[in-house]
C-alpha positions as CSV (number, residue, x, y, z in Angstrom):
1,X,263.0,247.0,-23.6
2,X,260.6,245.1,-25.9
3,X,261.1,244.4,-29.6
4,X,258.3,246.9,-30.4
5,X,259.8,249.8,-28.4
6,X,263.3,248.9,-29.8
7,X,261.9,249.1,-33.3
8,X,260.0,252.4,-32.5
9,X,263.2,254.0,-31.1
10,X,265.4,253.0,-34.0
11,X,262.9,254.0,-36.7
12,X,261.9,257.4,-35.2
13,X,265.3,258.6,-34.0
14,X,266.2,259.9,-37.5
15,X,262.7,260.9,-38.4
16,X,261.6,262.7,-35.2
17,X,262.2,266.2,-36.6
18,X,259.9,265.5,-39.6
19,X,257.3,263.9,-37.4
20,X,257.0,266.7,-34.8
21,X,257.0,269.5,-37.4
22,X,254.0,268.1,-39.4
23,X,250.7,269.7,-38.6
24,X,248.5,267.3,-36.5
25,X,245.5,269.4,-35.8
26,X,244.2,269.7,-39.3
27,X,245.3,266.4,-40.8
28,X,246.4,262.9,-39.9
29,X,249.6,261.3,-41.1
30,X,248.0,260.6,-44.4
31,X,246.8,264.1,-44.9
32,X,243.0,263.4,-44.6
33,X,240.9,266.3,-43.3
34,X,238.7,266.3,-40.2
35,X,236.9,269.2,-38.5
36,X,235.6,267.3,-35.4
37,X,238.2,267.1,-32.7
38,X,236.4,264.2,-31.1
39,X,236.4,262.1,-34.3
40,X,239.2,260.1,-35.8
41,X,240.1,260.2,-39.4
42,X,239.4,256.9,-41.1
43,X,242.3,255.3,-42.8
44,X,241.7,254.9,-46.5
45,X,242.0,251.6,-48.3
46,X,245.0,252.4,-50.5
47,X,246.4,249.0,-51.5
48,X,245.4,247.2,-54.7
49,X,246.9,243.8,-54.1
50,X,248.0,241.5,-51.4
51,X,251.7,241.8,-52.5
52,X,251.5,245.6,-51.9
53,X,250.2,245.4,-48.4
54,X,252.6,242.5,-47.6
55,X,255.6,244.4,-48.7
56,X,254.5,247.4,-46.7
57,X,254.1,245.3,-43.6
58,X,257.5,243.6,-44.1
59,X,259.1,247.1,-44.5
60,X,257.9,248.6,-41.2
61,X,256.8,245.8,-38.9
62,X,259.6,243.7,-37.6
63,X,257.7,241.6,-35.2
64,X,254.0,241.0,-34.5
65,X,251.9,238.8,-32.3
66,X,248.4,237.7,-33.1
67,X,245.3,237.1,-30.9
68,X,242.4,235.3,-32.5
69,X,239.0,235.5,-30.8
70,X,236.2,233.1,-31.8
71,X,232.5,233.9,-31.3
72,X,230.6,231.1,-29.5
73,X,227.2,232.9,-29.1
74,X,223.9,231.1,-29.7
75,X,223.2,233.0,-32.8
76,X,225.8,231.0,-34.7
77,X,223.1,228.2,-35.1
78,X,220.8,230.4,-37.2
79,X,223.3,232.7,-38.9
80,X,224.3,230.2,-41.6
81,X,220.9,229.9,-43.2
82,X,222.1,231.6,-46.4
83,X,225.9,231.4,-46.2
84,X,226.5,228.0,-44.8
85,X,223.7,225.8,-46.3
86,X,221.4,226.3,-43.3
87,X,223.9,224.7,-40.9
88,X,225.4,226.1,-37.8
89,X,228.4,228.3,-38.4
90,X,230.4,226.0,-36.1
91,X,229.2,222.8,-37.8
92,X,232.2,220.4,-38.1
93,X,230.9,218.0,-40.7
94,X,232.5,220.1,-43.4
95,X,234.7,223.2,-43.5
96,X,232.8,225.9,-41.7
97,X,233.3,229.7,-42.0
98,X,235.5,229.9,-38.9
99,X,237.8,227.1,-40.2
100,X,237.9,228.9,-43.6
101,X,239.0,232.1,-41.9
102,X,241.8,230.4,-39.9
103,X,243.0,228.4,-42.9
104,X,243.0,231.6,-45.1
105,X,244.9,233.5,-42.5
106,X,247.4,230.7,-42.2
107,X,247.9,230.5,-46.0
108,X,248.6,234.3,-46.2
109,X,250.1,235.3,-42.9
110,X,252.3,232.3,-42.2
111,X,254.9,233.1,-44.9
112,X,256.0,236.4,-43.3
113,X,255.4,235.5,-39.7
114,X,258.7,235.5,-37.7
115,X,259.6,232.5,-35.6
116,X,259.4,234.6,-32.5
117,X,255.8,235.7,-33.2
118,X,253.1,233.9,-31.3
119,X,249.4,233.3,-31.7
120,X,246.9,233.3,-28.9
121,X,243.4,231.8,-29.6
122,X,240.5,232.5,-27.2
123,X,236.7,232.1,-27.3
124,X,233.9,234.2,-26.0
125,X,230.1,234.1,-25.6
126,X,229.8,230.4,-24.5
127,X,227.6,229.2,-21.7
128,X,230.4,229.5,-19.1
129,X,231.8,233.0,-19.7
130,X,228.8,234.5,-21.7
131,X,229.4,238.2,-22.2
132,X,231.7,238.6,-19.2
133,X,235.0,237.1,-20.2
134,X,237.1,234.9,-22.5
135,X,238.5,231.4,-22.3
136,X,241.6,229.8,-23.9
137,X,241.1,227.3,-26.7
138,X,244.7,226.3,-26.2
139,X,246.6,226.7,-22.9
140,X,249.8,227.2,-24.8
141,X,250.4,229.9,-27.3
142,X,250.3,228.5,-30.9
143,X,253.4,228.9,-33.1
144,X,251.5,228.2,-36.4
145,X,248.0,228.7,-37.7
146,X,247.8,225.0,-38.2
147,X,248.0,224.7,-34.4
148,X,245.2,227.3,-34.1
149,X,243.1,225.2,-36.5
150,X,243.7,222.0,-34.5
151,X,242.9,223.8,-31.2
152,X,239.6,225.1,-32.7
153,X,238.6,221.7,-34.0
154,X,239.3,220.0,-30.6
155,X,237.6,222.5,-28.3
156,X,234.5,223.4,-30.5
157,X,233.1,219.9,-30.1
158,X,232.7,220.5,-26.4
159,X,231.4,224.1,-26.4
160,X,227.8,225.0,-25.4
161,X,226.8,228.2,-27.2
162,X,225.2,231.0,-25.3
163,X,225.7,234.8,-25.5
164,X,225.0,237.7,-25.8
165,X,227.6,239.1,-28.1
166,X,230.1,241.5,-26.4
167,X,233.6,242.3,-27.8
168,X,234.7,244.3,-24.7
169,X,236.1,241.3,-22.7
170,X,238.1,240.2,-25.7
171,X,239.5,243.7,-26.4
172,X,240.5,244.2,-22.7
173,X,242.1,240.8,-22.7
174,X,244.2,241.9,-25.7
175,X,245.0,245.3,-24.0
176,X,246.3,243.4,-20.9
177,X,248.5,241.2,-23.0
178,X,250.0,244.3,-24.8
179,X,250.6,246.0,-21.5
180,X,252.3,242.9,-20.1
181,X,254.4,242.1,-23.1
182,X,255.0,245.6,-24.5
183,X,254.7,244.2,-28.0
184,X,252.6,245.1,-31.0
185,X,249.6,242.8,-31.5
186,X,246.9,242.3,-34.1
187,X,243.6,241.2,-32.6
188,X,241.4,239.3,-35.0
189,X,237.8,238.9,-33.9
190,X,235.8,236.4,-35.9
191,X,232.1,236.9,-35.1
192,X,228.7,235.9,-36.5
193,X,226.6,239.1,-36.1
194,X,225.8,242.4,-34.5
195,X,227.1,243.3,-31.1
196,X,224.5,243.5,-28.3
197,X,226.6,245.3,-25.7
198,X,227.4,248.1,-28.1
199,X,228.3,250.8,-25.5
200,X,230.8,248.6,-23.7
201,X,232.3,247.5,-27.0
202,X,232.7,251.2,-28.1
203,X,234.4,252.1,-24.8
204,X,236.8,249.2,-25.2
205,X,237.7,250.1,-28.7
206,X,238.4,253.7,-27.6
207,X,240.6,252.4,-24.7
208,X,242.5,250.1,-27.1
209,X,243.6,253.1,-29.2
210,X,246.0,254.0,-26.4
211,X,248.0,250.9,-27.0
212,X,250.0,249.3,-29.8
213,X,247.0,247.2,-30.8
214,X,245.2,246.8,-34.2
215,X,241.7,245.3,-34.2
216,X,240.3,243.4,-37.2
217,X,236.7,242.2,-37.0
218,X,235.8,239.5,-39.6
219,X,232.1,238.9,-39.9
220,X,231.0,235.4,-40.9
221,X,227.4,234.3,-41.6
222,X,224.4,236.1,-42.9
223,X,224.7,239.5,-41.1
224,X,223.4,242.2,-41.2
225,X,226.7,244.1,-40.9
226,X,225.5,247.7,-41.1
227,X,226.5,248.5,-37.5
228,X,230.0,247.2,-37.8
229,X,230.5,248.9,-41.2
230,X,229.6,252.2,-39.7
231,X,231.9,252.0,-36.7
232,X,234.6,254.2,-38.3
233,X,232.1,257.1,-38.3
234,X,230.3,256.3,-35.0
235,X,233.1,255.6,-32.5
236,X,234.6,259.0,-31.5
237,X,237.5,259.8,-29.2
238,X,240.0,257.3,-30.5
239,X,243.7,258.2,-30.8
240,X,243.8,256.6,-34.3
241,X,241.6,254.5,-36.5
242,X,242.4,251.2,-34.8
243,X,239.5,249.1,-36.3
244,X,239.0,247.3,-39.6
245,X,235.8,245.4,-40.4
246,X,235.7,242.7,-43.1
247,X,232.6,241.1,-44.5
248,X,233.9,237.5,-45.0
249,X,231.1,236.3,-47.3
250,X,231.2,239.4,-49.5
251,X,235.0,239.6,-49.8
252,X,235.5,235.9,-50.6
253,X,232.6,235.4,-52.9
254,X,233.6,238.3,-55.2
255,X,237.2,237.0,-55.7
256,X,238.8,234.3,-57.8
257,X,241.3,233.8,-55.0
258,X,239.3,234.0,-51.8
259,X,242.1,233.5,-49.3
260,X,244.2,236.3,-50.8
261,X,241.2,238.6,-50.9
262,X,240.4,238.0,-47.3
263,X,244.0,238.7,-46.2
264,X,244.1,241.9,-48.3
265,X,240.9,243.2,-46.7
266,X,242.0,242.2,-43.2
267,X,245.5,243.7,-43.4
268,X,244.6,246.7,-45.6
269,X,244.9,249.3,-42.7
270,X,247.7,247.6,-40.7
271,X,250.7,249.5,-42.2
272,X,249.1,252.9,-41.6
273,X,247.8,251.9,-38.2
274,X,251.3,250.9,-37.2
275,X,252.7,254.3,-38.3
276,X,250.1,256.1,-36.3
277,X,250.9,254.0,-33.3
278,X,254.5,255.1,-33.5
279,X,253.5,258.7,-33.9
280,X,251.4,258.5,-30.7
281,X,254.3,256.9,-28.8
282,X,256.5,259.7,-30.0
283,X,254.1,262.3,-28.7
284,X,253.9,260.6,-25.3
285,X,257.7,260.4,-25.1
286,X,258.1,264.1,-26.0
287,X,255.5,265.1,-23.4
288,X,257.3,263.1,-20.7
289,X,260.7,264.6,-21.7
290,X,259.4,268.2,-21.4
291,X,257.6,267.6,-18.1
292,X,260.5,265.7,-16.6
293,X,263.6,267.6,-17.8
294,X,262.5,271.0,-19.2
295,X,259.7,272.4,-17.1
296,X,261.5,271.9,-13.7
297,X,264.2,274.3,-15.0
298,X,261.5,276.9,-15.9
299,X,260.0,276.6,-12.4
300,X,263.2,276.5,-10.3
301,X,262.7,278.7,-7.2
302,X,259.6,280.3,-8.9
303,X,258.0,281.3,-5.6
304,X,261.0,283.7,-5.2
305,X,261.1,285.3,-8.6
306,X,257.4,285.4,-9.3
307,X,257.2,289.1,-8.7
308,X,259.3,289.8,-11.8
309,X,258.0,291.9,-14.7
310,X,255.1,290.7,-16.9
311,X,257.5,290.8,-19.9
312,X,259.8,288.3,-18.3
313,X,256.8,286.1,-17.3
314,X,255.5,286.1,-20.9
315,X,259.0,285.2,-22.2
316,X,259.0,282.1,-19.9
317,X,255.5,281.2,-20.9
318,X,256.5,281.3,-24.5
319,X,259.0,278.6,-23.9
320,X,256.2,276.3,-22.8
321,X,254.1,277.3,-25.8
322,X,257.0,276.3,-28.1
323,X,257.3,273.0,-26.2
324,X,253.6,272.3,-26.8
325,X,254.1,272.9,-30.5
326,X,257.0,270.4,-30.6
327,X,255.1,267.8,-28.6
328,X,251.9,268.0,-30.8
329,X,253.6,268.8,-34.1
330,X,251.4,271.8,-34.5
331,X,252.3,274.9,-36.4
332,X,252.4,278.5,-35.2
333,X,249.0,279.1,-36.7
334,X,247.3,277.0,-34.0
335,X,245.9,279.0,-31.1
336,X,247.8,278.9,-27.8
337,X,244.7,278.0,-25.8
338,X,244.0,275.0,-28.0
339,X,247.6,273.9,-27.8
340,X,247.7,274.0,-24.0
341,X,244.3,272.3,-23.7
342,X,245.4,269.5,-26.1
343,X,248.5,268.6,-24.1
344,X,246.6,269.1,-20.8
345,X,249.1,271.4,-19.2
346,X,248.5,274.2,-16.7
347,X,250.0,277.5,-17.7
348,X,253.2,278.3,-15.9
349,X,251.6,281.3,-14.2
350,X,248.8,279.0,-12.8
351,X,251.4,276.5,-11.6
352,X,253.4,279.3,-9.8
353,X,250.2,280.4,-8.1
354,X,249.7,276.9,-6.8
355,X,253.3,276.6,-5.7
356,X,252.9,279.8,-3.6
357,X,249.7,278.5,-1.9
358,X,251.4,275.2,-1.1
359,X,254.4,276.9,0.4
360,X,252.3,279.3,2.5
361,X,250.3,276.3,3.8
362,X,253.5,274.6,4.8
363,X,254.8,277.8,6.5
364,X,251.5,278.3,8.3
365,X,251.3,274.8,9.6
366,X,255.0,274.3,10.6
367,X,255.8,272.0,7.7
368,X,258.6,274.2,6.3
369,X,262.0,275.0,7.7
370,X,261.9,277.3,10.8
371,X,263.5,280.3,9.0
372,X,260.5,280.3,6.6
373,X,257.9,279.7,9.3
374,X,259.3,282.7,11.2
375,X,258.6,285.0,8.3
376,X,254.8,284.8,9.0
377,X,254.0,287.6,11.5
378,X,252.7,286.3,14.9
379,X,249.6,287.9,16.6
380,X,250.7,290.4,19.2
381,X,249.2,290.6,22.7
382,X,247.3,293.9,23.4
383,X,248.7,295.9,26.4
384,X,245.3,297.4,27.2
385,X,241.9,295.8,27.8
386,X,239.5,295.8,24.9
387,X,235.8,295.8,25.2
388,X,234.5,292.3,24.7
389,X,231.1,290.6,24.6
390,X,231.2,289.8,28.4
391,X,231.6,293.5,29.3
392,X,228.8,294.8,27.1
393,X,225.8,295.6,29.4
394,X,222.6,293.8,28.6
395,X,219.5,296.0,28.4
396,X,216.5,294.2,30.0
């Protein structure tokens, strides 16, 4: 079992009762309201200082791995007109915005990074992969942000910029890593402008909400950033608010300590995202527990006793309704229809109907034991001749 799932199990074992009895339909874990079931409640920025968010992360997150993705699209050449003295954002004659982001993350994240935590650095949008994939800036995972900085400096000299901008390959690469390692990851995408493949990126962000993965997008360069700033409201269907956008130029230019301001903005939602991830894992675990251990007991030999009274059938159905409340954390005020639809379960009555049809099919086609097949009446031969089509006279 991974460190993430170990931590999840230990931290939720004593809190599971409180978690599953809190209403989920009308509020998220922070109590924010939403009336659109396809929308996700945006996590509010509630920390005032870097020390606050740092202490919150240290309290809950025992281990975390990072994936840093660097944008190598052609627009980097022109996106530094106002924010990088007219030079390319990847210009290496000074300290460019990408280097500043890496150094700032190193200064602020390194102190509470565990020895076991690793950093993967990838690029996207260059002439080779374009908008179809990613490539490694370092074949080995980096142990420090200084190694990330060195890998960036070494590889960027050889990169040919291209495009267009598409975050989807980066996000799916992060998802695959999370699925393989079963560890919580923070994906930090450092990019220079608006996404061209918006639909594909939206779908990837929605898919990522099914995994222990937080996404931080840091925008460097001139912008504009309106699209990314609106993503919290635009992207519907996520399990939780898994995305945070940071305007690098705005955040760092308005602070006396730019590195700390950047870290605060980038990590602002991480503690609450982590809690929501653990809540989602708990829901999935409870769902599997009911389907695997409880429901089979309610359905044992159901094709035999399905002709019982409606009162008894309703009593059995009520057990599943209560299980749905426990799994979702809903209250008794929630409608039964919405509960069952949310957990995506068939009613027990509908499942019994399907079981009867399956059994009859097996009996009819000789796929069941002989004593069951013999229960189906066989057609009897008639002892007298019946009029058939061949005996009917044809009138010319």
